[in-house]
C-alpha positions as CSV (number, residue, x, y, z in Angstrom):
1,M,23.7,10.6,8.9
2,S,20.2,11.4,10.4
3,T,19.9,15.6,9.4
4,I,18.3,15.8,5.6
5,N,20.1,18.1,3.7
6,Y,17.4,20.9,2.7
7,S,19.4,22.9,0.9
8,E,20.3,21.3,-2.6
9,K,18.4,21.2,-5.3
10,I,17.1,17.2,-4.0
11,P,17.1,17.0,-0.7
12,N,19.2,14.3,1.2
13,N,21.0,12.8,3.7
14,V,23.3,10.3,1.7
15,N,26.3,13.3,0.7
16,L,24.8,13.2,-3.0
17,A,27.0,16.1,-3.3
18,E,30.4,13.9,-3.2
19,D,28.6,11.7,-6.1
20,R,28.7,14.5,-9.3
21,T,27.9,11.7,-12.3
22,L,24.7,10.3,-9.8
23,Q,23.9,14.0,-8.4
24,R,23.4,15.5,-12.4
25,A,21.6,11.6,-13.4
26,L,19.4,13.0,-10.3
27,E,18.7,16.1,-11.2
28,Q,17.9,15.6,-14.9
29,W,14.8,13.1,-14.2
30,Q,13.2,15.7,-11.6
31,P,12.3,17.3,-14.2
32,S,10.6,14.4,-15.5
33,F,9.2,13.5,-12.3
34,I,7.2,16.9,-12.5
35,N,6.1,16.4,-15.3
36,W,4.7,12.9,-14.8
37,W,3.1,15.0,-11.5
38,D,1.9,17.7,-13.5
39,D,0.4,15.6,-16.0
40,V,-1.6,12.3,-14.0
41,G,-1.0,13.8,-10.2
42,P,-3.8,15.0,-8.4
43,V,-6.5,16.8,-10.2
44,G,-7.0,20.4,-9.0
45,S,-4.4,20.3,-6.5
46,T,-1.7,23.1,-8.1
47,D,-2.5,26.1,-6.8
48,S,-3.4,24.9,-3.2
49,E,-1.5,24.8,0.1
50,V,-1.7,21.7,2.3
51,Y,-0.6,21.2,5.7
52,L,2.1,18.2,4.6
53,R,4.4,16.8,7.2
54,T,7.7,16.9,5.1
55,A,10.8,14.2,6.7
56,V,13.7,16.0,8.3
57,S,15.9,13.4,9.7
58,V,15.0,9.5,9.7
59,D,15.2,9.9,13.8
60,P,12.0,8.2,14.8
61,Q,11.7,10.2,17.7
62,G,11.5,13.4,15.8
63,W,11.7,13.1,11.9
64,A,9.0,15.4,10.8
65,Q,8.1,18.9,10.6
66,F,4.5,19.8,9.3
67,G,3.6,23.2,7.2
68,H,1.2,24.5,4.5
69,V,2.9,23.6,1.2
70,K,2.2,24.3,-2.6
71,M,2.7,20.3,-3.5
72,R,4.2,21.1,-6.5
73,D,6.6,22.4,-4.2
74,Y,7.0,19.4,-1.8
75,R,10.8,18.8,-1.4
76,W,11.2,15.6,-3.0
77,G,14.5,14.1,-1.7
78,V,16.3,10.7,-1.2
79,F,16.7,9.4,2.3
80,L,18.1,6.0,3.9
81,N,18.4,5.3,7.7
82,P,21.5,4.9,8.6
83,G,24.1,2.1,8.4
84,S,25.9,-0.3,10.8
85,A,29.6,-1.1,10.1
86,D,28.8,-4.4,11.7
87,R,25.4,-5.6,10.0
88,D,25.8,-9.6,9.2
89,V,23.9,-11.2,6.7
90,H,21.1,-12.8,8.9
91,F,19.3,-15.0,6.5
92,G,19.6,-17.5,3.2
93,D,23.0,-19.1,1.9
94,H,25.1,-16.1,2.7
95,K,24.2,-16.1,6.8
96,G,26.7,-14.6,8.9
97,E,28.7,-12.7,5.8
98,K,29.2,-9.2,6.0
99,V,26.2,-7.4,4.4
100,W,26.8,-5.5,0.1
101,Q,26.8,-2.2,-0.3
102,D,26.9,-2.6,-3.6
103,V,25.3,-5.0,-6.1
104,P,26.6,-8.3,-6.5
105,G,27.1,-9.4,-10.4
106,E,25.4,-12.6,-9.8
107,H,22.0,-10.7,-7.7
108,R,22.0,-7.8,-10.7
109,A,18.5,-8.9,-12.6
110,N,16.9,-10.6,-9.5
111,L,17.6,-7.1,-7.4
112,R,16.9,-4.5,-10.3
113,R,13.9,-6.8,-10.5
114,I,12.7,-6.0,-7.3
115,I,13.3,-2.7,-7.1
116,V,11.7,-1.6,-10.3
117,T,8.7,-3.6,-8.9
118,Q,8.4,-1.7,-5.8
119,G,9.0,1.6,-7.6
120,D,6.1,0.8,-10.2
121,T,3.6,0.9,-7.4
122,E,4.5,3.8,-6.0
123,P,3.6,6.3,-8.9
124,A,0.5,4.0,-9.2
125,S,-1.1,4.4,-6.4
126,V,-0.8,8.6,-7.0
127,E,-2.5,8.0,-10.6
128,Q,-4.8,5.5,-9.4
129,Q,-5.9,8.1,-6.8
130,R,-5.6,11.1,-9.2
131,H,-9.6,12.3,-9.0
132,L,-10.3,11.7,-5.1
133,G,-9.8,15.4,-4.1
134,L,-12.3,16.3,-6.8
135,T,-15.1,14.8,-4.0
136,A,-13.9,14.5,-1.2
137,P,-15.9,14.2,1.8
138,S,-13.9,17.2,4.2
139,M,-10.7,18.8,4.4
140,Y,-9.8,16.9,6.9
141,D,-9.7,13.7,4.2
142,L,-8.5,15.3,1.6
143,R,-5.1,16.6,3.2
144,N,-5.0,12.9,4.3
145,L,-5.1,12.3,0.9
146,F,-2.3,14.5,-0.6
147,Q,-0.4,13.6,2.0
148,I,0.0,10.0,0.7
149,N,-0.2,11.1,-3.0
150,V,3.6,12.9,-1.5
151,E,4.9,10.2,0.2
152,E,3.9,7.7,-2.7
153,G,6.3,9.9,-4.8
154,R,9.2,10.2,-2.3
155,H,9.0,6.3,-2.0
156,L,9.5,6.1,-6.0
157,W,12.6,9.0,-5.9
158,A,14.0,5.9,-2.5
159,M,13.1,3.5,-5.9
160,V,15.5,6.2,-8.8
161,Y,17.9,6.7,-6.4
162,L,19.0,3.3,-6.1
163,L,18.1,2.0,-9.5
164,Q,20.4,5.9,-10.9
165,K,23.2,4.9,-8.2
166,H,23.8,0.7,-8.4
167,F,22.7,0.1,-12.1
168,G,24.2,2.3,-14.9
169,R,22.8,3.0,-18.2
170,D,20.2,0.2,-16.9
171,G,19.1,2.1,-14.1
172,R,18.8,5.2,-15.8
173,E,16.7,3.3,-18.5
174,E,14.1,1.6,-15.7
175,A,14.0,4.9,-14.1
176,G,12.7,6.3,-16.8
177,A,9.7,3.7,-18.2
178,L,8.5,4.2,-14.2
179,L,7.4,7.7,-15.2
180,E,5.8,6.4,-18.5
181,R,4.4,3.5,-17.7
182,R,0.3,4.0,-16.5
183,S,-1.7,2.3,-14.0
184,G,-4.6,1.0,-16.8
185,D,-2.8,1.7,-19.5
186,E,-3.7,-0.5,-22.2
187,N,-0.4,-0.3,-24.0
188,N,1.9,0.1,-21.0
189,P,-0.1,-0.6,-17.6
190,R,1.6,-0.8,-14.6
191,I,3.5,-4.4,-13.3
192,L,1.5,-5.4,-10.9
193,G,-2.3,-6.1,-11.6
194,A,-4.6,-4.4,-8.4
195,F,-2.3,-1.3,-9.9
196,N,-4.2,-0.9,-12.7
197,E,-7.8,-1.3,-10.9
198,A,-9.4,1.9,-10.4
199,T,-10.3,3.8,-7.5
200,P,-13.3,5.1,-8.3
201,D,-14.7,6.7,-4.8
202,W,-13.7,7.7,-1.0
203,L,-14.7,3.9,0.4
204,A,-12.6,2.5,-2.4
205,F,-9.9,4.4,-1.0
206,F,-10.0,3.2,2.3
207,M,-10.2,0.0,1.7
208,F,-6.9,0.1,-0.6
209,T,-5.3,2.1,1.9
210,Y,-6.2,-0.4,4.2
211,F,-5.8,-3.4,2.6
212,T,-3.7,-2.6,-0.5
213,D,-1.1,-0.6,1.2
214,R,-0.4,-2.6,4.0
215,D,0.5,-4.8,1.5
216,G,3.5,-2.2,0.9
217,K,4.3,-2.9,4.3
218,F,4.7,-6.5,4.1
219,Q,6.7,-6.1,1.2
220,L,8.9,-3.4,2.2
221,A,9.7,-5.3,5.7
222,A,10.7,-8.1,3.7
223,L,13.1,-5.9,1.7
224,A,14.4,-3.9,4.9
225,E,16.1,-7.7,5.8
226,S,18.0,-7.8,2.5
227,A,21.7,-8.5,2.2
228,F,21.7,-5.3,-0.1
229,D,22.5,-2.9,2.6
230,P,21.3,0.5,1.1
231,L,18.0,-1.4,-0.3
232,A,17.5,-2.0,3.3
233,R,18.1,1.0,4.3
234,T,15.8,2.5,2.5
235,T,12.8,0.5,3.0
236,K,13.1,1.1,6.8
237,F,12.8,4.6,6.2
238,M,10.0,4.1,4.1
239,L,8.0,1.9,6.2
240,T,8.0,5.4,8.8
241,E,5.7,6.8,5.9
242,E,3.9,4.0,5.1
243,A,1.8,3.7,8.5
244,H,0.2,6.6,8.4
245,H,-0.9,5.2,5.1
246,M,-2.6,2.5,6.7
247,F,-3.8,4.5,9.9
248,V,-6.4,6.7,6.8
249,G,-7.1,3.3,5.9
250,E,-8.0,1.9,8.8
251,S,-9.5,5.1,10.7
252,G,-11.5,5.8,7.6
253,V,-13.6,3.1,7.4
254,S,-14.0,2.8,11.0
255,R,-15.6,6.6,10.5
256,V,-17.6,5.4,8.0
257,I,-18.8,1.6,9.9
258,Q,-19.3,4.3,12.4
259,R,-21.8,6.9,10.6
260,T,-23.6,3.8,9.5
261,A,-24.0,2.4,12.8
262,Q,-25.7,5.8,13.9
263,A,-28.1,5.2,11.3
264,I,-29.1,2.7,12.0
265,N,-29.6,3.1,15.6
266,T,-31.6,6.1,15.0
267,L,-34.0,4.2,12.0
268,K,-34.1,0.7,13.8
269,T,-33.3,-1.4,10.7
270,D,-30.5,-2.4,9.0
271,D,-32.3,-2.9,5.5
272,P,-29.9,-2.2,2.8
273,A,-32.0,0.2,0.7
274,T,-33.5,2.4,4.2
275,L,-30.0,3.2,5.0
276,R,-29.4,3.5,1.3
277,G,-32.3,6.7,1.4
278,A,-30.8,8.1,4.7
279,G,-27.7,8.8,2.2
280,V,-25.3,6.6,4.3
281,I,-23.5,2.8,2.9
282,D,-25.4,-0.2,4.7
283,L,-22.9,-3.0,5.7
284,E,-23.6,-5.6,3.3
285,T,-22.1,-2.8,0.7
286,L,-19.1,-2.9,3.3
287,Q,-19.2,-6.4,2.6
288,R,-18.0,-6.6,-0.3
289,Y,-15.5,-4.0,-0.4
290,V,-14.2,-5.7,2.1
291,N,-14.0,-8.8,-0.4
292,F,-13.3,-7.1,-3.3
293,H,-9.8,-5.0,-1.7
294,Y,-8.9,-8.3,0.0
295,S,-8.9,-10.8,-2.6
296,V,-7.1,-8.5,-4.7
297,T,-4.5,-7.0,-2.1
298,I,-3.6,-11.0,-1.1
299,D,-2.6,-11.6,-5.0
300,L,0.0,-9.0,-4.8
301,F,2.0,-11.9,-2.7
302,G,2.2,-14.1,-5.8
303,A,2.1,-17.1,-6.9
304,D,1.7,-20.0,-3.6
305,Q,4.5,-21.8,-4.8
306,S,7.3,-19.6,-6.6
307,S,11.1,-20.7,-7.3
308,N,12.1,-16.8,-7.1
309,A,10.8,-16.0,-3.7
310,A,13.1,-19.7,-2.9
311,T,16.2,-17.7,-4.9
312,F,15.7,-14.3,-3.1
313,Y,15.8,-15.5,-0.2
314,S,17.7,-18.2,-0.4
315,S,20.3,-15.7,-2.4
316,G,19.7,-12.6,1.1
317,L,18.0,-10.5,-1.5
318,K,14.4,-10.4,0.3
319,G,13.5,-11.2,4.0
320,R,11.0,-12.8,5.3
321,Y,8.4,-10.2,7.5
322,E,10.5,-9.7,11.0
323,E,12.7,-12.4,10.0
324,G,15.0,-11.8,13.2
325,K,12.0,-12.6,15.8
326,R,11.4,-15.9,14.3
327,D,12.8,-19.3,16.2
328,D,13.8,-21.3,12.8
329,D,17.4,-21.8,11.2
330,H,17.3,-18.7,8.6
331,V,18.4,-20.8,5.7
332,L,15.0,-22.9,5.6
333,K,16.3,-25.7,3.7
334,G,14.2,-29.2,4.9
335,Q,11.8,-27.5,6.0
336,T,7.8,-27.0,4.6
337,Y,5.1,-25.1,4.9
338,K,1.6,-25.9,4.1
339,V,-0.4,-24.0,0.7
340,L,-3.8,-24.9,-0.4
341,E,-4.2,-27.1,-3.5
342,V,-7.8,-28.4,-5.3
343,V,-8.3,-32.2,-5.7
344,G,-11.9,-33.3,-6.3
345,G,-13.3,-30.2,-6.6
346,Q,-12.3,-29.6,-2.7
347,L,-9.9,-27.0,-1.3
348,V,-6.8,-29.7,0.9
349,E,-3.5,-28.8,2.4
350,K,-0.6,-29.8,1.2
351,E,3.4,-29.9,2.4
352,V,5.6,-28.2,0.5
353,P,9.2,-27.1,1.0
354,M,9.2,-23.9,3.1
355,L,11.5,-22.0,0.2
356,N,9.2,-22.4,-2.7
357,A,5.9,-20.9,-0.7
358,L,7.7,-17.7,1.0
359,N,5.1,-15.6,-1.5
360,E,2.7,-18.0,0.9
361,V,4.0,-17.6,4.5
362,L,4.2,-13.6,3.6
363,R,0.8,-13.9,2.4
364,D,-0.1,-15.8,6.0
365,D,1.5,-13.0,8.2
366,F,-0.9,-10.2,6.0
367,I,-3.7,-12.2,6.6
368,K,-3.2,-12.2,10.3
369,D,-2.6,-8.4,10.5
370,S,-5.5,-7.9,8.3
371,M,-7.8,-9.9,10.2
372,A,-6.8,-8.0,13.7
373,G,-7.6,-4.1,11.8
374,V,-11.5,-5.9,11.0
375,G,-11.4,-6.7,14.5
376,R,-11.1,-2.7,15.6
377,W,-13.8,-2.5,13.1
378,N,-15.8,-4.9,14.9
379,K,-15.2,-3.2,17.7
380,V,-17.0,-0.2,16.2
381,L,-20.4,-2.1,15.3
382,E,-20.2,-3.9,19.1
383,K,-20.0,-0.2,20.3
384,A,-23.1,0.8,19.4
385,G,-24.6,-2.5,20.0
386,L,-25.7,-3.7,16.7
387,P,-25.3,-7.8,16.3
388,H,-23.3,-7.4,12.8
389,R,-19.7,-8.2,12.0
390,L,-17.6,-7.8,9.0
391,T,-15.4,-11.0,7.7
392,V,-12.3,-11.3,5.4
393,P,-13.1,-13.8,3.4
394,H,-11.8,-17.1,2.5
395,K,-7.7,-16.7,1.2
396,A,-8.4,-19.2,-1.8
397,F,-12.0,-16.5,-2.9
398,H,-11.4,-14.6,-5.8
399,R,-8.1,-15.5,-7.1
400,N,-6.6,-14.7,-10.1
401,I,-2.8,-16.0,-9.4
402,G,-1.8,-19.3,-8.8
403,A,-3.3,-22.5,-8.2
404,L,-6.4,-21.4,-6.9
405,S,-7.2,-19.0,-9.6
406,Q,-8.2,-22.0,-12.1
407,V,-10.9,-22.7,-9.4
408,K,-14.4,-20.7,-7.9
409,V,-14.3,-20.6,-4.0
410,S,-17.3,-18.8,-1.9
411,P,-16.3,-16.0,0.7
412,D,-16.8,-19.1,3.3
413,G,-14.2,-21.3,1.7
414,R,-16.0,-24.0,-0.6
415,V,-15.6,-24.7,-4.4
416,V,-18.5,-23.6,-5.9
417,A,-19.4,-24.3,-9.6
418,E,-19.0,-21.2,-12.4
419,A,-23.4,-21.3,-12.2
420,E,-23.4,-20.9,-9.1
421,W,-20.4,-18.0,-8.5
422,A,-22.1,-16.3,-11.7
423,T,-25.7,-16.4,-9.3
424,N,-23.7,-15.0,-6.0
425,K,-21.2,-13.0,-7.8
426,D,-23.0,-9.3,-7.2
427,K,-23.8,-10.3,-3.1
428,W,-20.4,-11.5,-2.9
429,L,-18.2,-8.7,-4.9
430,P,-19.3,-5.6,-5.3
431,S,-21.7,-4.6,-8.7
432,R,-22.3,-2.0,-11.3
433,E,-25.3,-0.8,-8.6
434,D,-23.1,-1.4,-5.7
435,F,-20.4,1.4,-7.3
436,A,-22.9,3.8,-8.9
437,F,-24.7,4.4,-5.7
438,V,-21.3,4.9,-3.8
439,A,-20.2,7.3,-6.2
440,S,-23.2,8.8,-6.1
441,L,-22.7,10.5,-2.7
442,M,-19.5,11.1,-3.3
443,G,-19.8,15.0,-3.5
444,R,-17.5,17.4,-1.8
445,V,-17.5,18.6,1.7
446,V,-14.2,21.2,2.1
447,E,-15.2,23.3,4.8
448,P,-13.5,23.1,7.6
449,G,-15.1,21.0,10.2
450,Q,-17.6,20.2,7.6
451,F,-19.0,16.6,6.9
452,A,-20.2,15.0,4.4
453,N,-23.5,12.6,5.2
454,W,-21.7,9.6,4.8
455,I,-18.4,9.2,7.1
456,A,-17.9,10.1,11.2
457,P,-15.7,13.1,12.1
458,P,-12.3,11.6,13.0
459,N,-11.8,11.9,16.9
460,M,-9.0,14.3,16.7
461,G,-7.1,16.4,14.3
462,I,-3.6,16.1,12.1
463,N,-0.5,17.2,14.6
464,K,-2.3,18.0,17.6
465,Q,-4.8,19.9,15.5
466,P,-8.6,20.6,15.6
467,V,-10.6,19.1,13.7
468,D,-12.1,22.4,12.2
469,F,-8.2,23.8,10.8
470,E,-7.8,24.9,7.4
471,Y,-5.5,21.3,6.1
472,V,-5.7,23.4,2.5
473,R,-6.1,26.3,1.6
474,F,-7.5,27.5,-1.9
475,N,-5.9,30.0,-3.6
């Protein structure tokens, strides 16, 4: 069933009306979700009508329609990609068996943990971004923020559906807890560290949507391989929506670079103080933001060696990115992979069983993908005739998880003493002064077609609309 039924209280394409118990459970959760949205969702957005896309089917050829909607009235629902009767498990110990429609008892705890951890990231990012609408650099950008917010809310619905349908009372309790944790809360924080970091400004938002939503892409793609078919079908559709989030990040940073490059060429200097005085973001500050968001995001993949990762793979719960395109045996026993460790104050590679290194495999796939986008940012500098290039730091830089958390490493990959780290930290990572400067640029610009001084307009609008279209109607 690819078409979505919007006549029901909860839009869905899973025949929800045929499962009255589940329908009642979700309808009881629905008001709690709206209360959460009102409590920690986008500030000051309640009465605005936003030009949003809404899923109308799971057919990639025409899955969404656009129109002005009050966000609180957005039709969040439950959408799964179509199933296939002949789908087999294609990796791990169950390779060749039929995929599961129900949760096998022996995998119940691990599957619940996977779904809860993924589900927890979705409301967390809404909470992290809740104040950004007050400092939007344009109406176009405000609309993109709000689109991401409603889709993160929909992704929460996707995980809650799986919990409520397949995990009974435990699932209902977990669904409630997803609305009780809060990003950055001292007593009840979100599960993963990056989702407790503040998103204080729009440069941080663009970096977050470029790097951290890209982590989401890789995690969802790995879950889309799962032998638990409802999880695979759910995450496949989530990936359709996730692509826009990464576009907002990549194009947002690109537009910041474009505006800075324009100022460098006009002023004939790349001096940070001069550029800051002109109200644009200097390239050194941009580099420090890249360093921070990249390093925090690669920690999200977990420890470089993990028995849990091995269990999840061998059990068929979570595959690798694009598992079907890999030319090995998809069981991986006896295979190895290189990870980093510190020996005698130096970073060295060592071979470990690949099953235990699957977090590192996914992290390396992410790194390759991230670097491609940074390369596209550098094309903007190249086109402007500037020699400066942005880079991603060494993957051992600023790590807080796994073996590399025990050592200080410079962006170029040198193990450094605490004293050298302390001396250079504010050259490598955003300082309080950097955050204060970027915050000083964050004035709200929401007249159609107008843009803050520190960012260039996009090349085109949303859904073939002009850039100066009224994307948000303030009532």
